[in-house]
C-alpha positions in Angstrom: -54.0 -101.7 31.6 -52.2 -98.5 30.5 -53.3 -95.7 32.7 -55.2 -98.1 35.0 -54.4 -98.9 38.6 -51.2 -100.9 39.3 -51.8 -104.6 39.9 -50.9 -105.7 43.4 -47.7 -107.8 43.6 -46.5 -110.5 46.0 -43.3 -112.5 46.5 -43.7 -115.9 48.1 -40.5 -117.2 49.5 -40.5 -121.0 49.5 -41.9 -123.5 47.1 -43.2 -126.2 49.5 -46.9 -127.0 49.8 -47.5 -123.9 51.9 -45.8 -121.6 49.4 -47.5 -123.2 46.4 -50.8 -122.8 48.1 -50.3 -119.2 49.0 -49.0 -118.4 45.5 -52.1 -120.0 43.9 -54.5 -118.3 46.2 -53.0 -114.9 45.6 -52.8 -115.4 41.9 -56.4 -116.6 41.8 -57.4 -113.2 43.2 -55.5 -111.3 40.6 -52.3 -110.6 42.5 -49.1 -110.8 40.4 -47.0 -113.4 42.2 -43.3 -114.3 42.0 -42.5 -117.6 43.8 -38.9 -118.2 44.9 -37.5 -121.7 45.6 -33.9 -122.4 46.5 -34.1 -126.0 45.3 -34.3 -127.0 41.6 -37.9 -128.2 42.1 -41.0 -127.5 44.0 -42.6 -129.6 46.7 -40.6 -129.0 49.8 -40.0 -132.2 51.8 -42.5 -134.2 49.8 -40.6 -134.8 46.6 -39.1 -137.4 44.2 -35.7 -138.1 42.7 -34.2 -140.4 40.2 -32.1 -143.4 41.1 -31.0 -145.4 38.1 -34.2 -146.1 36.2 -36.4 -145.6 39.3 -38.4 -142.6 40.5 -38.0 -142.6 44.3 -40.1 -140.6 46.8 -37.9 -139.2 49.5 -40.4 -140.7 52.0 -43.9 -142.2 52.1 -46.5 -139.5 52.6 -50.2 -140.2 53.3 -53.2 -138.1 53.9 -56.6 -138.7 55.4 -60.1 -138.0 54.1 -60.3 -135.3 56.8 -57.4 -133.5 55.1 -59.7 -131.2 53.2 -57.1 -128.5 52.5 -54.6 -130.9 50.9 -57.4 -132.4 48.9 -58.3 -128.9 47.7 -54.7 -128.5 46.5 -54.8 -131.9 44.7 -58.0 -130.8 43.0 -56.6 -127.4 42.2 -53.5 -128.8 40.4 -55.5 -131.6 38.7 -54.0 -134.5 40.7 -56.8 -135.7 43.0 -57.4 -138.9 40.9 -53.7 -139.7 41.3 -53.9 -139.8 45.1 -57.2 -141.5 46.0 -58.5 -142.3 49.4 -59.5 -145.8 50.6 -63.2 -146.5 50.4 -63.1 -147.4 54.0 -60.3 -147.3 56.7 -58.5 -150.7 56.8 -55.0 -151.0 58.4 -53.4 -154.4 58.6 -51.3 -154.7 61.7 -48.7 -157.5 62.0 -47.2 -158.4 65.4 -43.8 -160.0 64.9 -43.8 -161.4 68.4 -47.0 -163.5 67.9 -46.9 -167.0 66.5 -47.5 -167.5 62.8 -51.2 -167.4 61.9 -52.0 -165.1 64.8 -50.0 -162.1 63.9 -52.5 -160.2 61.8 -55.0 -157.7 63.3 -56.9 -155.0 61.5 -58.0 -151.5 62.4 -61.0 -150.8 60.1 -64.2 -149.0 60.3 -67.8 -150.1 59.7 -70.6 -148.1 58.0 -71.8 -146.8 61.4 -71.9 -143.4 63.1 -69.1 -142.3 65.4 -68.0 -143.9 67.7 -69.6 -147.2 66.7 -67.7 -147.1 63.4 -64.6 -148.5 65.2 -66.3 -150.5 67.9 -66.3 -153.9 66.1 -62.7 -153.5 65.0 -61.5 -152.7 68.5 -63.6 -155.5 70.0 -61.7 -158.0 67.9 -58.3 -156.4 67.8 -56.0 -159.3 68.8 -53.0 -157.3 69.9 -54.8 -156.1 73.1 -56.5 -158.0 75.9 -60.3 -157.7 76.4 -59.8 -155.4 79.3 -57.4 -153.2 77.3 -59.9 -152.9 74.5 -62.6 -151.8 76.8 -60.2 -149.2 78.3 -59.5 -147.8 74.9 -63.1 -147.0 74.4 -63.3 -145.2 77.7 -60.1 -143.2 76.9 -61.5 -142.3 73.4 -64.7 -140.9 74.9 -62.6 -138.8 77.4 -60.4 -137.6 74.5 -63.5 -136.6 72.5 -64.5 -134.4 75.3 -61.3 -132.3 75.2 -61.0 -129.1 73.2 -57.7 -129.2 71.3 -57.7 -125.4 71.1 -57.5 -125.1 74.9 -54.0 -123.8 75.5 -53.8 -125.6 78.8 -53.6 -128.9 76.9 -50.4 -127.8 75.2 -48.4 -128.2 78.5 -49.7 -131.7 79.2 -47.9 -134.8 78.0 -50.1 -137.2 76.0 -48.5 -140.3 77.6 -49.2 -139.0 81.1 -52.8 -138.3 80.2 -53.2 -141.8 78.7 -51.8 -143.4 81.8 -54.1 -141.5 84.0 -57.0 -142.8 81.8 -56.1 -146.4 82.3 -54.0 -147.1 79.2 -51.4 -149.8 79.8 -47.9 -149.5 78.2 -48.9 -152.3 75.7 -52.1 -150.3 74.8 -50.0 -147.2 74.2 -47.5 -149.1 72.0 -50.1 -151.2 70.1 -52.7 -148.6 69.4 -52.0 -145.0 70.4 -48.4 -144.9 69.2 -49.2 -147.0 66.2 -51.3 -144.0 64.9 -49.6 -141.2 66.8 -46.0 -141.8 65.8 -47.0 -141.9 62.1 -49.1 -138.7 62.3 -47.2 -136.7 64.9 -43.6 -137.9 64.3 -43.2 -138.5 68.0 -44.3 -141.1 70.6 -46.9 -140.3 73.2 -44.1 -139.7 75.7 -42.9 -136.7 73.7 -46.2 -135.3 72.4 -48.4 -132.5 73.6 -51.9 -133.5 74.6 -53.3 -130.6 72.6 -51.8 -131.9 69.3 -52.7 -135.5 70.1 -56.3 -134.6 70.9 -56.5 -132.7 67.6 -55.2 -135.7 65.6 -57.4 -138.4 67.3 -60.5 -136.3 67.6 -60.3 -135.1 64.0 -59.2 -138.4 62.4 -61.0 -141.0 64.5 -63.8 -139.3 66.4 -65.3 -136.6 64.1 -66.7 -138.3 61.0 -66.9 -142.0 60.2 -64.7 -141.7 57.2 -62.3 -139.1 58.5 -59.4 -141.5 58.9 -59.7 -143.2 55.5 -56.2 -143.2 54.2 -55.0 -141.8 50.8 -51.6 -141.9 49.2 -50.1 -141.0 45.8 -50.2 -143.7 43.1 -47.6 -141.7 41.2 -44.3 -140.1 42.3 -44.8 -137.2 44.6 -42.7 -135.1 42.3 -45.4 -135.5 39.6 -48.0 -134.0 42.0 -46.0 -131.4 43.9 -43.6 -130.3 41.2 -44.9 -131.1 37.7 -48.6 -130.5 38.2 -48.1 -127.7 40.7 -45.8 -125.9 38.4 -48.3 -126.2 35.5 -51.1 -124.8 37.7 -48.9 -121.9 38.8 -47.8 -121.2 35.2 -51.5 -121.2 34.1 -52.2 -118.5 36.7 -49.3 -116.4 35.5 -47.1 -117.0 38.6 -43.4 -116.4 37.9 -41.5 -119.3 39.4 -37.8 -118.9 40.1 -36.1 -122.1 41.0 -32.5 -122.3 42.4 -33.2 -118.8 43.8 -33.0 -118.1 47.5 -34.1 -114.9 49.2 -31.1 -113.2 50.9 -32.9 -110.5 52.7 -36.3 -108.7 53.1 -36.4 -105.0 53.5 -39.4 -102.8 54.0 -39.4 -99.7 51.8 -40.6 -96.2 52.9 -43.8 -96.5 51.0 -45.2 -99.6 52.6 -43.8 -102.0 50.1 -41.0 -104.7 50.3 -37.7 -105.3 48.6 -36.6 -108.9 48.4 -32.9 -109.4 47.6 -32.0 -112.5 45.5 -28.6 -113.3 44.0 -27.8 -110.7 41.4 -31.2 -108.9 41.6 -33.9 -107.3 43.8 -37.6 -107.8 43.6 -40.2 -105.3 44.8 -43.6 -106.3 46.0 -46.6 -105.0 48.0 -46.7 -108.1 50.1 -44.3 -111.0 51.0 -45.2 -114.5 52.3 -42.3 -116.3 54.0 -43.0 -120.0 53.6 -39.7 -121.6 54.6 -38.6 -123.6 57.7 -38.5 -121.8 61.0 -34.8 -121.3 61.2 -34.6 -119.8 57.7 -37.6 -117.6 58.6 -35.7 -116.5 61.7 -32.7 -115.4 59.6 -34.9 -113.5 57.1 -37.2 -111.7 59.5 -36.5 -108.0 59.7 -36.1 -106.5 63.3 -39.4 -106.1 65.1 -41.4 -108.4 62.8 -42.4 -110.8 65.6 -42.4 -110.3 69.4 -40.0 -113.1 70.2 -37.9 -114.2 67.1 -35.9 -116.6 69.4 -39.1 -118.6 69.9 -38.7 -119.9 66.3 -35.3 -121.4 67.2 -36.8 -123.1 70.2 -39.2 -125.1 68.1 -37.6 -128.5 68.0 -37.4 -130.8 65.0 -37.9 -134.5 64.5 -36.4 -136.8 61.9 -37.9 -139.4 59.6 -35.9 -142.2 58.1 -37.1 -144.2 55.0 -35.7 -147.6 54.2 -36.0 -148.7 50.6 -35.7 -152.4 49.7 -36.1 -153.8 46.1 -36.8 -157.6 45.9 -36.6 -159.9 42.9 -40.2 -161.1 43.5 -43.5 -160.2 45.1 -43.2 -160.6 48.9 -46.2 -158.5 50.0 -49.8 -158.9 48.7 -51.3 -155.8 50.2 -50.5 -152.1 49.6 -49.3 -151.4 53.1 -49.2 -152.6 56.7 -48.1 -151.5 60.1 -45.9 -153.5 62.4 -45.7 -154.2 66.2 -43.0 -156.0 68.1 -40.4 -154.9 65.6 -38.4 -151.7 64.8 -40.3 -151.7 61.5 -43.2 -149.2 61.7 -45.1 -148.9 58.4 -44.3 -150.7 55.1 -45.7 -149.6 51.7 -45.6 -151.2 48.3 -44.0 -148.6 45.9 -43.5 -150.9 42.9 -45.9 -149.3 40.4 -45.3 -145.7 41.4 -41.5 -146.0 41.1 -41.5 -147.8 37.7 -39.8 -150.9 39.1 -40.7 -153.9 36.9 -38.6 -156.9 38.0 -39.9 -157.6 41.5 -41.3 -155.6 44.3 -40.2 -152.3 45.9 -41.0 -151.9 49.6 -40.6 -148.6 51.4 -40.3 -148.6 55.2 -41.4 -145.3 56.8 -39.7 -144.8 60.2 -40.9 -141.8 62.1 -39.3 -140.2 65.2 -36.0 -141.9 64.1 -33.7 -140.1 66.4 -31.6 -143.2 67.2 -31.2 -144.3 63.6 -31.1 -141.1 61.4 -27.3 -141.1 61.2 -26.8 -144.9 61.3 -24.7 -146.3 58.4 -26.5 -148.0 55.6 -24.8 -151.4 56.4 -26.0 -151.2 60.0 -29.6 -150.5 58.8 -29.5 -153.3 56.3 -28.4 -155.8 59.0 -31.2 -154.6 61.2 -34.1 -154.3 58.8 -33.7 -157.2 56.3 -34.0 -159.8 59.1 -37.0 -157.9 60.5 -38.8 -158.1 57.2 -38.1 -161.8 57.1 -39.8 -162.1 60.5 -42.8 -160.2 59.3 -43.0 -161.4 55.6 -42.1 -165.0 55.2 -41.9 -164.7 51.4 -38.8 -162.4 51.7 -36.8 -165.3 53.1 -36.0 -166.8 49.6 -36.0 -163.5 47.8 -32.9 -161.8 46.4 -32.4 -158.1 47.3 -31.8 -156.0 44.1 -31.1 -152.9 46.1 -31.1 -151.5 49.6 -30.8 -147.7 50.3 -32.1 -145.1 52.7 -33.3 -141.5 52.6 -33.0 -139.3 55.6 -34.9 -136.1 56.5 -33.1 -134.9 59.7 -35.5 -132.0 60.2 -38.6 -133.6 58.6 -41.1 -132.0 61.0 -41.3 -129.8 64.0 -41.3 -131.7 67.3 -44.8 -131.8 68.8 -43.5 -131.7 72.3 -45.5 -130.2 75.2 -45.2 -126.4 75.1 -44.6 -126.1 71.3 -48.0 -124.4 70.8 -46.9 -121.2 72.5 -43.8 -121.1 70.2 -45.7 -121.4 66.9 -46.4 -118.0 65.4 -49.5 -117.0 63.5 -49.6 -115.9 59.8 -49.6 -112.1 60.6 -46.4 -110.4 61.7 -45.9 -106.9 63.2 -44.5 -105.8 59.8 -47.3 -104.7 57.5 -47.4 -106.7 54.3 -45.3 -109.6 55.7 -46.9 -113.0 56.4 -45.7 -116.4 57.5 -46.6 -119.9 56.2 -45.4 -123.4 56.8 -46.6 -126.4 58.7 -44.7 -125.2 61.8 -46.8 -122.1 62.1 -50.0 -122.0 64.3 -52.2 -124.0 62.1 -53.7 -126.1 64.9 -52.4 -129.2 63.0 -49.2 -131.2 63.5 -46.5 -131.0 60.8 -48.4 -132.6 57.9 -49.1 -131.8 54.3 -52.6 -130.7 55.5 -51.0 -128.3 58.0 -48.7 -126.9 55.3 -51.6 -126.2 52.9 -53.7 -124.7 55.6 -50.9 -122.3 56.5 -50.8 -121.2 52.9 -54.5 -120.5 53.0 -54.2 -118.4 56.1 -51.2 -116.4 54.9 -52.8 -115.6 51.6 -56.1 -114.7 53.2 -54.3 -112.3 55.5 -52.4 -110.7 52.6 -55.6 -110.4 50.5 -57.5 -108.7 53.3 -54.6 -106.2 53.8 -54.6 -105.5 50.0 -58.4 -104.9 50.1 -59.2 -107.9 48.0 -62.6 -109.5 48.9 -62.2 -113.3 48.9 -63.8 -116.5 50.2 -61.9 -119.2 51.9 -61.5 -122.1 49.6 -62.9 -124.6 52.0 -66.0 -122.4 52.5 -66.4 -122.3 48.7 -66.2 -126.1 48.6 -68.9 -126.3 51.4 
């Protein structure tokens, strides 16, 4: 208002889920926000693109019922009904090495309290022996007793801990890695016990329905770009696409100047919500104690294989595989707009050995594997076969990574960090990204003297 106090201003650098969340939270509390994104769309690494007449997600993303922050974001942008969660956890698991008729196992929960909700499923899980199933229960109880926030767990390897607790190599492959590789983007041999404990305790050992799986029934771009952009616009957020921040400079009066191509922006506060290497390059001197730590946070790739058949070859929405290089397979037919057959997407996490493999080599490897797993593919014609590659899809959850992940606050007043790679307590997931946006926005609002309530506390 003319003659009134100047509205607080913020620049959020990065339009992934962390940046979108921070921008919405700041704008909800009356801050004037400018959101910068170098790409021509929002959504970070959970996005869609066009291929002919198809809308293709760069990779299959799922969330769990325990992902309350991501569900808040879906509700906030009006998209929760487009990414529903299973009524009850049910994961079909096919073992390619078992005889036909004995390949299918299921991991599903019953309507019982923890830990009984999974007892019946584990007791009949055919991919483990009776003794291995009993051992899983003992290890799960030991895992439930751990405190994921204990920094000592960060230095312990998950596979070593599993072995000490009686888990056989087959048990690790057929159960712990089946879940862990998909959620952590690393096998147990390359995973911190702290992060693994967080995933399994929260997802499987906290609430009976915590691990129920949700996924988008529409392209990710519709959620994270179209709907997110509409929500930002409705709150008055100025969104600048194809605009990268070149530098951040503190001014003498406690404010910030953000240089972009051909212009400069001034703001009371800045949230850096970009990957760790880009953050490292933008941080002003002295903003964090050890900027080199950001560069020591490793990354892990995800490969997605896309196969379009001329007929329906899979009768269920998804399944996981054992005894095969195939990990998880999802039916993307309806969401993509494919109408002349079935579109399957194979999500291959921790794909270090394959991320740069030629498409022809991947085709020769995965089409026969799908024939082993899905007999109906054997007479089907392949309309199209292509791959999408995210070489730095997530941070690597290796032992010791916890001490490298910075918090939201920096030593520079008014500058905050967001991103799934920051110290959220979660692995590199959509949930972790949204939580980082919450934390950065909350820190900024507190420094601006804006009373606020955490969104998840409001929901409670």
